[in-house]
MMTF fields as JSON, N, C-alpha, C and O atoms, coordinates in Angstrom:
{
  "mmtfVersion": "1.0.0",
  "mmtfProducer": "UNKNOWN",
  "numBonds": 367,
  "numAtoms": 368,
  "numGroups": 92,
  "numChains": 1,
  "numModels": 1,
  "chainsPerModel": [1],
  "groupsPerChain": [92],
  "chainIdList": ["A"],
  "bondAtomList": [4, 2, 8, 6, 12, 10, 16, 14, 20, 18, 24, 22, 28, 26, 32, 30, 36, 34, 40, 38, 44, 42, 48, 46, 52, 50, 56, 54, 60, 58, 64, 62, 68, 66, 72, 70, 76, 74, 80, 78, 84, 82, 88, 86, 92, 90, 96, 94, 100, 98, 104, 102, 108, 106, 112, 110, 116, 114, 120, 118, 124, 122, 128, 126, 132, 130, 136, 134, 140, 138, 144, 142, 148, 146, 152, 150, 156, 154, 160, 158, 164, 162, 168, 166, 172, 170, 176, 174, 180, 178, 184, 182, 188, 186, 192, 190, 196, 194, 200, 198, 204, 202, 208, 206, 212, 210, 216, 214, 220, 218, 224, 222, 228, 226, 232, 230, 236, 234, 240, 238, 244, 242, 248, 246, 252, 250, 256, 254, 260, 258, 264, 262, 268, 266, 272, 270, 276, 274, 280, 278, 284, 282, 288, 286, 292, 290, 296, 294, 300, 298, 304, 302, 308, 306, 312, 310, 316, 314, 320, 318, 324, 322, 328, 326, 332, 330, 336, 334, 340, 338, 344, 342, 348, 346, 352, 350, 356, 354, 360, 358, 364, 362],
  "bondOrderList": [1, 1, 1, 1, 1, 1, 1, 1, 1, 1, 1, 1, 1, 1, 1, 1, 1, 1, 1, 1, 1, 1, 1, 1, 1, 1, 1, 1, 1, 1, 1, 1, 1, 1, 1, 1, 1, 1, 1, 1, 1, 1, 1, 1, 1, 1, 1, 1, 1, 1, 1, 1, 1, 1, 1, 1, 1, 1, 1, 1, 1, 1, 1, 1, 1, 1, 1, 1, 1, 1, 1, 1, 1, 1, 1, 1, 1, 1, 1, 1, 1, 1, 1, 1, 1, 1, 1, 1, 1, 1, 1],
  "groupList": [{"groupName": "MET", "atomNameList": ["N", "CA", "C", "O"], "elementList": ["N", "C", "C", "O"], "formalChargeList": [0, 0, 0, 0], "bondAtomList": [1, 0, 2, 1, 3, 2], "bondOrderList": [1, 1, 2], "singleLetterCode": "M", "chemCompType": "L-PEPTIDE LINKING"}, {"groupName": "ASN", "atomNameList": ["N", "CA", "C", "O"], "elementList": ["N", "C", "C", "O"], "formalChargeList": [0, 0, 0, 0], "bondAtomList": [1, 0, 2, 1, 3, 2], "bondOrderList": [1, 1, 2], "singleLetterCode": "N", "chemCompType": "L-PEPTIDE LINKING"}, {"groupName": "SER", "atomNameList": ["N", "CA", "C", "O"], "elementList": ["N", "C", "C", "O"], "formalChargeList": [0, 0, 0, 0], "bondAtomList": [1, 0, 2, 1, 3, 2], "bondOrderList": [1, 1, 2], "singleLetterCode": "S", "chemCompType": "L-PEPTIDE LINKING"}, {"groupName": "THR", "atomNameList": ["N", "CA", "C", "O"], "elementList": ["N", "C", "C", "O"], "formalChargeList": [0, 0, 0, 0], "bondAtomList": [1, 0, 2, 1, 3, 2], "bondOrderList": [1, 1, 2], "singleLetterCode": "T", "chemCompType": "L-PEPTIDE LINKING"}, {"groupName": "LEU", "atomNameList": ["N", "CA", "C", "O"], "elementList": ["N", "C", "C", "O"], "formalChargeList": [0, 0, 0, 0], "bondAtomList": [1, 0, 2, 1, 3, 2], "bondOrderList": [1, 1, 2], "singleLetterCode": "L", "chemCompType": "L-PEPTIDE LINKING"}, {"groupName": "ARG", "atomNameList": ["N", "CA", "C", "O"], "elementList": ["N", "C", "C", "O"], "formalChargeList": [0, 0, 0, 0], "bondAtomList": [1, 0, 2, 1, 3, 2], "bondOrderList": [1, 1, 2], "singleLetterCode": "R", "chemCompType": "L-PEPTIDE LINKING"}, {"groupName": "TRP", "atomNameList": ["N", "CA", "C", "O"], "elementList": ["N", "C", "C", "O"], "formalChargeList": [0, 0, 0, 0], "bondAtomList": [1, 0, 2, 1, 3, 2], "bondOrderList": [1, 1, 2], "singleLetterCode": "W", "chemCompType": "L-PEPTIDE LINKING"}, {"groupName": "PHE", "atomNameList": ["N", "CA", "C", "O"], "elementList": ["N", "C", "C", "O"], "formalChargeList": [0, 0, 0, 0], "bondAtomList": [1, 0, 2, 1, 3, 2], "bondOrderList": [1, 1, 2], "singleLetterCode": "F", "chemCompType": "L-PEPTIDE LINKING"}, {"groupName": "VAL", "atomNameList": ["N", "CA", "C", "O"], "elementList": ["N", "C", "C", "O"], "formalChargeList": [0, 0, 0, 0], "bondAtomList": [1, 0, 2, 1, 3, 2], "bondOrderList": [1, 1, 2], "singleLetterCode": "V", "chemCompType": "L-PEPTIDE LINKING"}, {"groupName": "ILE", "atomNameList": ["N", "CA", "C", "O"], "elementList": ["N", "C", "C", "O"], "formalChargeList": [0, 0, 0, 0], "bondAtomList": [1, 0, 2, 1, 3, 2], "bondOrderList": [1, 1, 2], "singleLetterCode": "I", "chemCompType": "L-PEPTIDE LINKING"}, {"groupName": "GLU", "atomNameList": ["N", "CA", "C", "O"], "elementList": ["N", "C", "C", "O"], "formalChargeList": [0, 0, 0, 0], "bondAtomList": [1, 0, 2, 1, 3, 2], "bondOrderList": [1, 1, 2], "singleLetterCode": "E", "chemCompType": "L-PEPTIDE LINKING"}, {"groupName": "GLY", "atomNameList": ["N", "CA", "C", "O"], "elementList": ["N", "C", "C", "O"], "formalChargeList": [0, 0, 0, 0], "bondAtomList": [1, 0, 2, 1, 3, 2], "bondOrderList": [1, 1, 2], "singleLetterCode": "G", "chemCompType": "PEPTIDE LINKING"}, {"groupName": "GLN", "atomNameList": ["N", "CA", "C", "O"], "elementList": ["N", "C", "C", "O"], "formalChargeList": [0, 0, 0, 0], "bondAtomList": [1, 0, 2, 1, 3, 2], "bondOrderList": [1, 1, 2], "singleLetterCode": "Q", "chemCompType": "L-PEPTIDE LINKING"}, {"groupName": "ALA", "atomNameList": ["N", "CA", "C", "O"], "elementList": ["N", "C", "C", "O"], "formalChargeList": [0, 0, 0, 0], "bondAtomList": [1, 0, 2, 1, 3, 2], "bondOrderList": [1, 1, 2], "singleLetterCode": "A", "chemCompType": "L-PEPTIDE LINKING"}, {"groupName": "ASP", "atomNameList": ["N", "CA", "C", "O"], "elementList": ["N", "C", "C", "O"], "formalChargeList": [0, 0, 0, 0], "bondAtomList": [1, 0, 2, 1, 3, 2], "bondOrderList": [1, 1, 2], "singleLetterCode": "D", "chemCompType": "L-PEPTIDE LINKING"}, {"groupName": "TYR", "atomNameList": ["N", "CA", "C", "O"], "elementList": ["N", "C", "C", "O"], "formalChargeList": [0, 0, 0, 0], "bondAtomList": [1, 0, 2, 1, 3, 2], "bondOrderList": [1, 1, 2], "singleLetterCode": "Y", "chemCompType": "L-PEPTIDE LINKING"}, {"groupName": "LYS", "atomNameList": ["N", "CA", "C", "O"], "elementList": ["N", "C", "C", "O"], "formalChargeList": [0, 0, 0, 0], "bondAtomList": [1, 0, 2, 1, 3, 2], "bondOrderList": [1, 1, 2], "singleLetterCode": "K", "chemCompType": "L-PEPTIDE LINKING"}, {"groupName": "PRO", "atomNameList": ["N", "CA", "C", "O"], "elementList": ["N", "C", "C", "O"], "formalChargeList": [0, 0, 0, 0], "bondAtomList": [1, 0, 2, 1, 3, 2], "bondOrderList": [1, 1, 2], "singleLetterCode": "P", "chemCompType": "L-PEPTIDE LINKING"}, {"groupName": "CYS", "atomNameList": ["N", "CA", "C", "O"], "elementList": ["N", "C", "C", "O"], "formalChargeList": [0, 0, 0, 0], "bondAtomList": [1, 0, 2, 1, 3, 2], "bondOrderList": [1, 1, 2], "singleLetterCode": "C", "chemCompType": "L-PEPTIDE LINKING"}, {"groupName": "HIS", "atomNameList": ["N", "CA", "C", "O"], "elementList": ["N", "C", "C", "O"], "formalChargeList": [0, 0, 0, 0], "bondAtomList": [1, 0, 2, 1, 3, 2], "bondOrderList": [1, 1, 2], "singleLetterCode": "H", "chemCompType": "L-PEPTIDE LINKING"}],
  "groupTypeList": [0, 1, 2, 3, 4, 5, 6, 7, 8, 2, 9, 3, 4, 3, 8, 7, 3, 8, 4, 4, 9, 0, 10, 11, 9, 12, 4, 6, 2, 4, 11, 13, 1, 8, 14, 11, 1, 11, 0, 11, 8, 15, 7, 4, 11, 0, 10, 9, 1, 14, 16, 8, 17, 10, 11, 1, 9, 17, 2, 15, 13, 9, 11, 7, 7, 9, 3, 13, 4, 18, 3, 4, 4, 4, 13, 9, 9, 17, 7, 11, 1, 9, 4, 7, 19, 2, 10, 2, 16, 5, 13, 9],
  "groupIdList": [1, 2, 3, 4, 5, 6, 7, 8, 9, 10, 11, 12, 13, 14, 15, 16, 17, 18, 19, 20, 21, 22, 23, 24, 25, 26, 27, 28, 29, 30, 31, 32, 33, 34, 35, 36, 37, 38, 39, 40, 41, 42, 43, 44, 45, 46, 47, 48, 49, 50, 51, 52, 53, 54, 55, 56, 57, 58, 59, 60, 61, 62, 63, 64, 65, 66, 67, 68, 69, 70, 71, 72, 73, 74, 75, 76, 77, 78, 79, 80, 81, 82, 83, 84, 85, 86, 87, 88, 89, 90, 91, 92],
  "secStructList": [7, 7, 2, 2, 2, 2, 2, 2, 2, 2, 2, 2, 2, 2, 2, 2, 2, 2, 2, 2, 2, 2, 2, 2, 2, 2, 2, 2, 2, 2, 6, 6, 7, 7, 7, 1, 1, 3, 3, 3, 3, 3, 3, 6, 6, 3, 3, 3, 3, 3, 3, 3, 3, 1, 6, 6, 2, 2, 2, 2, 2, 2, 2, 2, 2, 2, 2, 2, 2, 2, 2, 2, 2, 2, 2, 2, 2, 2, 2, 2, 2, 2, 2, 2, 7, 7, 1, 6, 6, 1, 7, 7],
  "xCoordList": [95.442, 95.102, 95.271, 96.196, 94.231, 93.827, 94.822, 95.721, 94.615, 95.823, 95.384, 96.162, 94.253, 93.765, 93.998, 94.249, 93.904, 94.1, 95.751, 96.316, 96.45, 98.085, 98.652, 99.498, 97.743, 98.208, 97.77, 98.462, 96.507, 96.697, 97.301, 97.834, 97.509, 98.301, 99.682, 100.16, 100.334, 101.838, 101.774, 102.632, 100.723, 100.597, 100.632, 101.356, 99.862, 99.271, 100.659, 100.817, 101.482, 102.745, 103.638, 104.383, 103.633, 105.007, 104.548, 105.326, 103.296, 102.822, 103.449, 104.497, 103.298, 103.803, 105.141, 105.733, 105.774, 107.414, 108.129, 109.242, 107.132, 107.673, 107.331, 108.117, 106.118, 105.906, 106.808, 107.563, 107.145, 108.272, 109.592, 110.167, 109.995, 111.337, 111.173, 112.007, 110.076, 109.917, 110.193, 110.946, 109.542, 109.604, 110.708, 111.002, 111.636, 113.079, 113.874, 114.534, 113.77, 114.5, 114.317, 115.257, 113.2, 112.638, 113.3, 113.719, 113.39, 113.651, 115.37, 116.041, 115.808, 117.455, 117.959, 119.086, 117.17, 117.636, 117.354, 117.922, 116.476, 116.127, 117.441, 117.988, 118.031, 119.214, 119.02, 118.32, 119.933, 119.787, 118.879, 118.881, 118.264, 117.152, 115.983, 114.958, 115.968, 115.105, 115.155, 116.221, 113.868, 113.725, 113.071, 112.069, 113.422, 112.705, 113.491, 114.44, 112.844, 113.345, 113.427, 114.375, 112.288, 112.277, 111.282, 111.018, 110.806, 110.03, 109.307, 109.838, 107.927, 106.995, 107.05, 107.105, 107.031, 107.254, 105.628, 104.865, 105.513, 103.949, 104.356, 105.344, 103.521, 103.325, 101.653, 100.859, 101.405, 100.169, 99.284, 98.256, 99.622, 98.544, 98.581, 97.996, 99.088, 99.014, 100.661, 101.695, 100.575, 101.43, 102.286, 101.673, 103.733, 104.133, 105.031, 105.06, 105.617, 106.255, 105.904, 105.7, 105.78, 105.335, 107.056, 107.178, 107.83, 108.974, 110.113, 110.521, 110.621, 111.918, 112.914, 112.828, 113.942, 115.064, 115.97, 115.852, 116.727, 117.433, 118.493, 118.581, 119.236, 120.007, 119.351, 119.928, 118.406, 117.446, 116.595, 115.903, 116.856, 116.186, 116.776, 116.009, 117.981, 118.769, 117.838, 117.285, 117.926, 117.375, 115.857, 115.378, 115.263, 113.71, 113.732, 112.847, 114.681, 114.879, 115.422, 114.972, 116.404, 116.454, 115.595, 115.503, 115.033, 113.871, 112.565, 111.891, 112.476, 111.652, 112.152, 111.382, 113.466, 114.139, 114.012, 113.749, 114.19, 114.092, 112.6, 112.332, 111.803, 110.212, 109.947, 109.222, 110.546, 110.182, 111.187, 110.891, 111.974, 112.926, 111.805, 111.341, 111.441, 110.149, 109.085, 108.5, 108.507, 107.248, 107.795, 107.289, 108.894, 109.175, 109.518, 109.456, 109.961, 110.093, 108.872, 108.59, 107.81, 106.619, 105.889, 105.111, 105.977, 105.424, 105.885, 105.155, 107.171, 107.862, 107.416, 107.254, 107.297, 107.35, 106.183, 106.4, 104.906, 103.932, 104.4, 103.917, 105.177, 105.444, 106.762, 107.192, 107.164, 108.565, 108.086, 108.821, 106.809, 106.201, 106.247, 106.957, 105.618, 105.553, 106.925, 107.137, 107.922, 109.181, 110.195, 110.994, 109.949, 111.119, 110.019, 110.425, 108.991, 108.542, 108.75, 108.39, 109.224, 109.372, 108.56, 108.139, 108.381, 107.645, 108.481, 108.113, 109.657, 110.531, 110.527, 110.467, 110.571, 110.173, 109.153, 109.19, 108.054, 106.589, 107.062, 107.993, 106.136, 106.176, 105.531, 104.526, 105.913, 105.36, 103.906, 103.189],
  "yCoordList": [118.744, 117.023, 116.908, 117.405, 116.177, 115.872, 114.999, 114.607, 114.673, 114.134, 112.505, 111.833, 112.099, 110.641, 110.182, 109.019, 111.209, 110.646, 110.565, 109.67, 111.692, 111.719, 110.134, 109.425, 109.904, 108.47, 107.478, 106.464, 107.57, 106.264, 106.18, 105.101, 107.429, 107.244, 106.609, 105.639, 107.304, 106.94, 105.258, 104.487, 104.816, 103.364, 102.543, 101.547, 102.856, 102.357, 102.37, 101.46, 103.333, 103.303, 102.43, 101.677, 102.464, 101.716, 99.959, 99.054, 99.883, 98.238, 98.34, 97.699, 98.895, 98.81, 98.595, 97.773, 99.449, 99.425, 98.093, 97.697, 97.506, 96.283, 95.182, 94.25, 95.265, 94.012, 94.285, 93.328, 95.481, 95.784, 95.074, 94.234, 95.469, 94.934, 93.745, 93.21, 92.912, 91.432, 90.687, 89.737, 91.259, 90.78, 90.908, 90.062, 92.197, 92.38, 91.302, 90.513, 91.318, 90.045, 88.599, 87.873, 88.352, 87.072, 86.796, 85.677, 88.098, 87.694, 87.602, 87.019, 88.398, 88.678, 87.27, 86.853, 86.685, 85.079, 84.227, 83.138, 84.629, 83.177, 83.15, 82.06, 84.313, 83.817, 83.379, 83.941, 81.982, 81.51, 80.043, 79.125, 80.129, 78.933, 79.082, 79.047, 79.26, 79.477, 78.186, 77.752, 77.633, 76.733, 76.895, 77.61, 76.397, 76.778, 78.404, 78.929, 78.771, 80.147, 81.182, 81.955, 81.159, 82.469, 82.258, 81.144, 83.448, 83.233, 84.189, 85.254, 84.234, 85.173, 85.934, 85.389, 87.191, 88.082, 88.796, 89.332, 88.582, 89.061, 89.783, 89.511, 90.834, 91.535, 91.847, 92.404, 91.414, 91.556, 90.827, 91.373, 89.758, 88.696, 89.334, 88.639, 90.515, 91.217, 90.749, 90.772, 90.324, 89.637, 91.177, 92.002, 91.296, 92.32, 91.89, 92.705, 90.739, 90.141, 88.617, 88.072, 87.898, 86.566, 85.867, 84.661, 86.302, 85.593, 86.615, 87.422, 86.555, 87.55, 86.524, 85.439, 86.95, 85.88, 85.813, 86.761, 84.957, 84.613, 85.851, 86.167, 86.47, 87.468, 88.61, 89.11, 89.038, 90.146, 90.317, 91.273, 89.194, 88.762, 89.81, 90.143, 90.36, 91.132, 92.683, 93.501, 92.648, 94.202, 94.391, 95.497, 93.355, 93.426, 93.681, 94.337, 93.185, 93.229, 94.5, 95.166, 94.993, 96.312, 97.418, 98.502, 97.023, 97.856, 98.028, 99.039, 96.675, 96.865, 97.452, 97.918, 97.348, 98.1, 99.613, 100.4, 99.968, 101.431, 102.097, 103.298, 101.097, 101.653, 101.477, 102.288, 100.464, 100.539, 102.015, 102.767, 102.047, 103.517, 104.545, 105.096, 104.712, 105.934, 105.721, 106.774, 104.716, 104.627, 105.176, 106.181, 104.52, 105.154, 106.29, 106.845, 107.028, 108.55, 109.242, 110.17, 108.717, 109.254, 108.976, 109.854, 107.959, 107.91, 108.928, 109.42, 109.305, 109.865, 111.533, 112.349, 111.818, 113.424, 113.978, 114.889, 113.385, 114.395, 114.499, 115.366, 113.807, 113.796, 115.006, 115.362, 115.425, 116.445, 117.868, 118.618, 118.096, 119.693, 119.476, 120.283, 118.486, 118.394, 118.251, 118.983, 117.436, 117.537, 118.466, 118.65, 119.136, 119.916, 121.651, 122.764, 121.371, 123.1, 123.637, 123.005, 124.576, 125.331, 126.653, 127.126, 127.209, 128.411, 129.833, 130.886, 129.299, 130.767, 130.854, 132.028, 130.001, 130.167, 130.787, 131.236, 131.023, 131.68, 133.426, 133.97, 134.049, 135.357, 136.011, 135.454, 137.124, 137.998, 138.379, 139.071],
  "zCoordList": [92.883, 93.033, 94.588, 95.23, 95.089, 96.6, 96.937, 96.193, 98.208, 98.989, 98.446, 97.769, 98.795, 98.111, 96.926, 96.611, 96.188, 94.688, 94.533, 93.905, 95.237, 95.22, 95.638, 95.094, 96.924, 97.091, 96.426, 96.331, 95.819, 94.724, 93.897, 93.638, 93.016, 91.942, 92.356, 91.768, 93.524, 93.744, 94.18, 93.749, 95.03, 95.127, 93.977, 93.991, 92.849, 91.94, 90.888, 90.074, 90.994, 90.056, 90.782, 90.155, 92.243, 92.63, 92.313, 92.009, 92.469, 92.219, 90.951, 91.025, 89.688, 88.399, 88.49, 87.79, 89.505, 89.466, 89.75, 89.404, 90.503, 91.07, 90.094, 89.921, 89.415, 88.34, 87.508, 87.341, 86.709, 85.824, 86.282, 85.59, 87.45, 88.046, 87.842, 87.112, 88.39, 88.569, 86.893, 86.68, 86.077, 84.767, 84.065, 83.22, 84.36, 83.868, 84.397, 83.72, 85.618, 86.311, 85.636, 85.313, 85.504, 85.198, 83.828, 83.529, 82.837, 81.543, 81.424, 80.572, 82.601, 82.52, 82.968, 82.699, 83.563, 84.58, 83.483, 83.405, 82.559, 81.462, 80.744, 80.582, 80.271, 79.434, 78.05, 77.208, 77.861, 76.802, 76.892, 76.073, 77.916, 77.924, 77.368, 78.05, 76.123, 75.046, 74.004, 73.569, 73.663, 72.961, 71.645, 71.647, 70.576, 69.228, 68.942, 69.525, 68.074, 67.407, 68.332, 68.462, 69.033, 69.896, 71.235, 71.688, 71.756, 73.074, 73.159, 72.846, 73.572, 73.669, 75.006, 76.108, 74.787, 76.083, 76.352, 75.548, 77.589, 78.207, 79.261, 79.943, 79.447, 80.716, 81.095, 80.337, 82.253, 82.807, 81.738, 81.336, 81.336, 80.386, 79.145, 78.314, 78.606, 77.337, 76.641, 77.307, 75.11, 74.519, 73.823, 73.146, 74.161, 73.933, 72.384, 71.462, 72.291, 71.355, 71.011, 72.096, 70.202, 70.319, 69.677, 69.894, 69.219, 68.629, 69.001, 68.165, 70.301, 70.382, 70.336, 70.912, 69.563, 69.381, 70.676, 71.453, 70.953, 71.868, 72.358, 73.545, 71.352, 71.381, 72.004, 72.97, 71.676, 72.101, 73.568, 73.915, 74.228, 75.552, 76.559, 77.463, 76.54, 77.561, 77.1, 77.834, 76.021, 75.551, 76.049, 76.302, 76.143, 76.608, 78.165, 78.713, 78.772, 80.338, 80.553, 81.486, 79.776, 80.297, 79.976, 80.552, 79.058, 78.49, 79.739, 79.937, 80.483, 81.449, 82.92, 83.759, 83.056, 84.006, 83.732, 84.642, 82.555, 82.47, 82.303, 82.253, 82.237, 82.152, 83.952, 84.529, 84.623, 86.12, 86.727, 87.656, 86.153, 86.555, 86.584, 87.583, 85.265, 85.071, 85.658, 85.915, 86.027, 86.86, 88.112, 88.612, 88.697, 90.062, 90.062, 91.159, 89.008, 89.436, 89.291, 90.05, 88.007, 88.564, 89.752, 90.124, 90.407, 91.769, 92.633, 93.494, 92.431, 93.651, 93.183, 94.09, 92.221, 91.783, 92.691, 93.49, 92.54, 93.424, 94.786, 95.514, 95.156, 96.664, 96.94, 98.037, 95.721, 95.807, 96.415, 97.057, 96.12, 96.62, 97.947, 98.548, 98.731, 100.028, 100.627, 101.594, 100.237, 100.63, 100.816, 101.734, 99.51, 99.395, 99.397, 99.062, 99.763, 99.924, 101.402, 102.395, 101.427, 102.951, 102.884, 101.829, 104.12, 104.169, 103.568, 103.048, 103.907, 103.612, 102.226, 101.859, 101.269, 99.586, 99.254, 98.109, 99.961, 99.742, 99.567, 100.161, 98.599, 98.466, 99.546, 99.987, 100.089, 101.291, 100.827, 101.549]
}
């Protein structure tokens, strides 16, 4: 993977990480302020679920946080080889 593609993928995954964290925080802060039988959960304009019961909203928030952690790790992994690779580990 060349350097430009590696940077593009890393920046894209970092943007998704920030968006997922913001959605998780929004759902977590919403708490019990739900009118009717439930609420719709949307991410980037796509409907995830149209009727989430009030008690399941924190579960969706935690799901967004876990997904954000996964995308953050995927953004960091391509640079692990650069950061932890030293000349002394190469075969002669």
